[in-house]
C-alpha positions in Angstrom: 6.5 67.9 -29.9 6.6 66.4 -33.2 3.9 64.7 -35.2 4.5 61.1 -36.3 2.5 59.4 -39.0 2.0 55.8 -38.8 -0.3 53.4 -40.2 -2.9 52.6 -37.5 -2.2 50.3 -34.7 -4.0 46.8 -34.9 -4.3 45.3 -31.5 -6.4 42.0 -30.2 -6.1 43.1 -26.6 -4.9 45.6 -24.4 -5.4 46.3 -20.7 -3.7 46.2 -17.0 -3.6 44.3 -14.1 -1.2 44.1 -11.0 0.7 40.8 -9.7 1.9 40.0 -6.2 -0.5 42.0 -4.5 -0.1 41.4 -0.8 -2.0 42.7 2.4 -0.3 44.5 5.3 -1.7 44.8 8.7 -1.1 48.7 9.8 -2.4 50.7 12.7 -4.9 52.5 10.0 -6.3 49.3 8.8 -5.2 46.8 5.9 -3.3 48.1 3.2 -2.2 46.6 -0.4 1.5 45.9 -0.5 4.4 45.0 -2.8 2.4 45.1 -6.1 3.7 45.5 -9.6 1.7 47.0 -12.3 1.6 45.3 -15.6 0.1 47.3 -18.9 0.0 45.1 -21.9 -1.0 45.1 -25.8 -1.3 42.2 -27.9 -1.0 42.9 -31.7 -3.8 41.4 -34.2 -1.0 39.9 -36.3 1.1 38.3 -33.2 4.5 37.1 -35.4 6.4 36.1 -32.4 5.7 33.0 -29.9 6.8 35.0 -26.9 5.8 38.5 -25.6 8.5 40.8 -24.2 8.1 41.8 -20.5 9.8 45.4 -20.2 11.4 46.5 -17.2 12.5 50.0 -16.0 15.6 51.2 -14.0 16.2 52.9 -10.7 13.7 55.8 -10.1 12.0 55.8 -13.3 9.1 53.5 -14.3 7.3 51.7 -17.4 6.7 54.9 -19.0 10.3 54.7 -20.1 9.2 52.4 -22.8 5.8 53.6 -23.8 7.5 57.0 -25.0 10.1 59.0 -25.6 10.8 62.6 -24.1 10.6 64.4 -27.4 7.2 62.8 -27.9 8.0 59.9 -30.5 6.5 56.3 -29.9 8.5 54.3 -27.5 9.9 50.7 -27.7 6.7 49.2 -26.5 4.9 50.4 -29.4 8.1 49.6 -32.0 8.5 46.1 -30.6 4.2 45.8 -30.9 4.6 47.2 -34.7 6.9 43.8 -35.0 4.3 41.6 -33.7 5.4 41.2 -30.2 2.7 40.9 -27.5 4.4 43.5 -24.8 3.7 43.7 -21.0 5.2 47.2 -19.7 5.8 46.9 -15.8 6.1 49.2 -12.9 8.0 47.9 -10.6 6.5 48.2 -6.6 7.3 51.7 -5.7 7.2 52.8 -9.0 4.9 54.8 -11.3 1.3 53.2 -10.9 2.3 50.7 -8.0 2.6 53.7 -5.4 5.2 54.5 -3.3 4.0 55.1 0.5 6.9 54.5 3.6 3.8 53.3 5.8 3.6 50.2 3.1 7.1 50.0 1.7 9.2 51.2 4.3 11.9 54.1 3.6 12.3 56.1 0.4 15.2 57.7 -1.1 15.2 61.2 -2.0 13.9 61.5 -5.9 17.3 62.1 -8.3 17.9 65.9 -9.1 17.9 67.7 -12.6 21.6 68.1 -11.9 22.4 64.9 -11.5 20.6 63.3 -14.4 21.6 66.1 -16.8 25.4 64.9 -15.7 25.1 61.3 -16.0 22.4 60.9 -18.5 21.6 63.5 -20.9 24.2 66.0 -20.9 27.8 64.7 -20.0 30.4 66.8 -20.2 34.1 67.0 -19.3 33.1 69.4 -16.3 30.7 67.3 -14.8 31.4 63.4 -16.0 34.2 61.2 -15.0 34.3 58.5 -17.7 36.1 58.8 -20.8 33.5 58.2 -23.1 31.3 60.8 -22.1 32.6 63.4 -24.8 31.0 61.0 -27.8 27.5 61.5 -26.4 25.0 62.8 -29.2 22.1 61.2 -29.5 19.7 63.1 -26.5 16.9 64.7 -28.2 17.8 68.2 -26.6 20.2 70.4 -24.7 19.8 67.8 -22.0 20.6 70.6 -19.3 18.0 72.1 -16.9 15.6 74.3 -18.8 15.3 71.6 -21.9 11.8 70.3 -22.2 12.8 67.0 -23.1 14.5 66.6 -19.8 11.5 67.7 -18.1 9.6 65.0 -19.6 12.2 62.4 -18.0 12.5 64.4 -14.9 8.8 64.3 -14.2 8.4 60.3 -14.6 11.8 60.1 -12.0 10.7 59.2 -8.4 12.2 57.7 -5.0 13.4 54.0 -4.7 13.5 51.5 -2.0 17.2 52.2 -0.5 17.8 48.6 0.3 18.9 46.9 -2.3 18.4 43.0 -1.3 14.7 44.1 -0.3 14.5 45.4 -3.8 15.8 42.1 -5.3 13.3 40.2 -3.3 10.5 42.3 -4.5 11.5 41.7 -8.4 11.7 37.9 -7.3 8.4 37.8 -5.8 6.6 39.8 -8.6 8.5 38.4 -11.8 7.4 34.8 -10.9 3.8 35.8 -10.6 4.0 37.7 -13.8 5.6 34.7 -15.7 3.1 32.4 -13.9 0.4 34.6 -15.1 1.3 34.9 -18.7 3.2 32.1 -19.8 7.1 31.9 -21.4 8.6 35.3 -22.3 11.4 37.6 -23.1 12.9 40.0 -20.5 13.9 43.5 -21.1 15.6 44.8 -18.2 17.2 48.5 -17.9 19.8 49.5 -15.1 18.7 48.9 -11.8 16.0 46.9 -13.0 19.1 44.2 -14.5 18.8 42.1 -11.8 15.1 41.3 -12.4 16.2 39.2 -15.5 19.0 37.1 -13.5 16.5 36.3 -10.5 13.3 35.8 -12.3 15.3 33.2 -14.8 17.2 31.7 -11.8 13.4 30.9 -10.6 11.3 30.4 -13.6 14.0 29.2 -15.9 11.6 27.3 -18.4 9.6 30.5 -18.5 12.5 32.8 -19.6 13.2 32.0 -23.1 15.8 35.2 -23.5 17.2 38.3 -21.4 17.9 41.4 -23.1 19.8 43.6 -20.2 20.0 47.0 -21.3 23.0 48.8 -19.3 22.4 46.3 -15.9 23.8 47.2 -13.1 27.1 46.5 -12.0 30.1 45.4 -11.6 29.8 42.7 -10.4 30.3 42.2 -6.7 30.4 45.7 -6.1 28.6 48.2 -3.7 25.9 50.4 -5.6 25.4 54.0 -4.7 26.3 55.3 -0.9 23.7 53.5 1.3 22.0 51.1 -1.2 23.8 48.3 -0.8 26.1 45.5 -2.3 25.8 43.2 -5.4 27.4 40.0 -3.1 26.1 37.3 -5.3 27.7 38.8 -8.4 25.0 40.5 -10.2 22.1 40.5 -7.6 22.3 41.3 -3.8 20.1 38.0 -2.7 21.2 34.5 -3.5 20.8 32.7 -6.7 21.2 28.9 -7.5 25.0 28.5 -7.7 26.6 24.9 -8.5 28.3 24.5 -6.4 26.1 26.0 -4.0 27.4 28.6 -1.9 25.8 29.0 1.9 27.0 32.5 1.7 28.1 35.0 -0.3 31.2 35.2 1.3 31.7 31.6 0.1 32.0 32.9 -3.6 36.1 33.8 -4.3 36.9 36.7 -6.0 39.4 38.4 -8.1 40.1 41.4 -10.3 40.2 40.8 -13.9 42.3 43.3 -15.7 40.1 45.5 -18.3 40.5 43.9 -21.8 41.0 47.8 -23.7 41.9 51.3 -23.0 39.1 53.2 -21.8 37.5 50.2 -19.8 38.1 49.1 -15.9 39.0 46.4 -14.4 35.8 44.2 -12.8 35.3 41.6 -10.5 35.0 37.8 -11.5 35.0 34.8 -9.7 38.4 32.9 -8.7 38.5 29.5 -10.8 37.0 27.0 -10.3 34.1 29.4 -11.0 30.7 28.4 -9.3 28.0 28.1 -12.3 24.6 29.2 -12.7 22.7 26.1 -14.0 19.7 27.4 -14.2 20.4 30.3 -16.3 22.9 27.9 -18.6 20.4 27.5 -21.5 18.9 30.8 -21.8 20.4 33.7 -24.3 21.4 36.4 -22.9 22.8 40.1 -24.5 24.1 42.7 -22.6 23.6 46.2 -24.3 25.6 49.0 -23.8 26.0 52.8 -25.2 29.2 54.1 -26.7 28.9 57.3 -24.7 27.2 55.8 -21.5 28.8 56.0 -17.9 28.2 52.5 -17.9 30.3 51.8 -21.1 33.6 51.5 -19.1 32.4 48.1 -17.0 29.3 46.6 -18.8 31.9 43.9 -20.1 32.4 42.6 -16.7 28.8 41.4 -16.4 29.2 39.3 -19.5 32.7 38.2 -18.0 30.8 37.1 -14.7 27.7 35.4 -16.8 30.4 33.7 -19.1 32.3 32.5 -16.5 29.5 30.8 -15.0 28.1 28.9 -17.8 25.4 31.4 -19.3 25.4 32.1 -23.2 25.8 36.0 -22.8 26.7 38.3 -25.3 28.1 42.0 -24.9 26.4 44.3 -27.8 28.4 47.6 -27.6 26.5 49.8 -29.9 29.5 51.4 -31.8 30.3 47.7 -33.0 27.0 47.6 -34.8 27.5 51.1 -36.5 25.3 52.8 -33.8 27.2 56.0 -32.2 26.9 58.3 -29.6 24.2 57.0 -27.1 24.2 57.2 -23.2 22.2 55.6 -20.7 18.8 55.9 -21.8 18.9 54.2 -24.9 15.3 53.8 -25.1 14.7 57.6 -25.0 17.3 58.9 -27.4 17.1 60.2 -31.0 18.1 57.0 -32.6 15.9 54.6 -30.1 14.2 52.8 -33.3 17.9 52.2 -34.5 18.6 50.5 -31.3 15.4 48.6 -31.2 15.9 47.1 -34.7 19.1 45.8 -33.0 17.6 44.2 -30.4 15.1 42.6 -33.1 17.5 41.1 -35.1 19.4 39.5 -31.8 16.2 38.1 -30.5 15.0 36.4 -34.1 18.8 34.8 -34.3 18.5 33.9 -30.7 15.3 33.2 -29.6 13.7 30.2 -31.2 10.3 28.7 -30.3 
């Protein structure tokens, strides 16, 4: 692993805790259930009023933000050095919030090397079904089985709860508990963790000061993988507070909107007049997507859905900002610091005291 020389970190406080610890009776006794792990660091020189809560994706864990697969400091350290307090979570059933089927129910199998390589680290014309895959250059290694950097990523990956609605209910419970404890914050989410931002902002709009959604799961209103569930409510599998209210998901009328450019796909939006999401209306939102990601063809659809619902959402395509070659795991790739700097500039423009 490479050696990196930085000035020593100056930290006022650091530690960890769990939120949303429930007690579940079982035949073998009462067990802890539903908890989310939180690790935090607060810089000695705090230069920003709001901390960043970093939320990982599908089978990952908070380590996605703690370091890169080739041994460089991760985004948690990068943003700490910029003067942000940082809270990194392990969602229920991931990392240091352990999974056991007696507590959380059935689990999916962990993802195999072949799938992660084909989708995240080494897409090729033989394995990739999206045209942007040929542009992928930023993985710090070969990205194929045998690559030590891929080993580091795979070591962190585990099973998921194969029920999207239950997963999103857990996000709501844990996210609300976190913000009720730490106060106003910026939410940074990734991939299958994307709904955490929409759901928690809808529940605690006064405590969410901005959302940076890194390739959030989508497209809107579509099924997510085999036997997992569907985004019935747009970008979530559980209800949000729409106006006018929708008693059930089928009350929301949906149509397909034509893709805005070649290489992109048609995505779902509401039929006009669209229902609004008033609780998210005052929160600045960035949806960030890598040039070569498998999500590059459809992330415009998330912004279309949010904008139509009255949310101040902005699409940040990395290539539009001179940042090229990124796949889905942008925080793990060679130019991760460059991507972090773009996010920091956006936050400084959009999130005020």
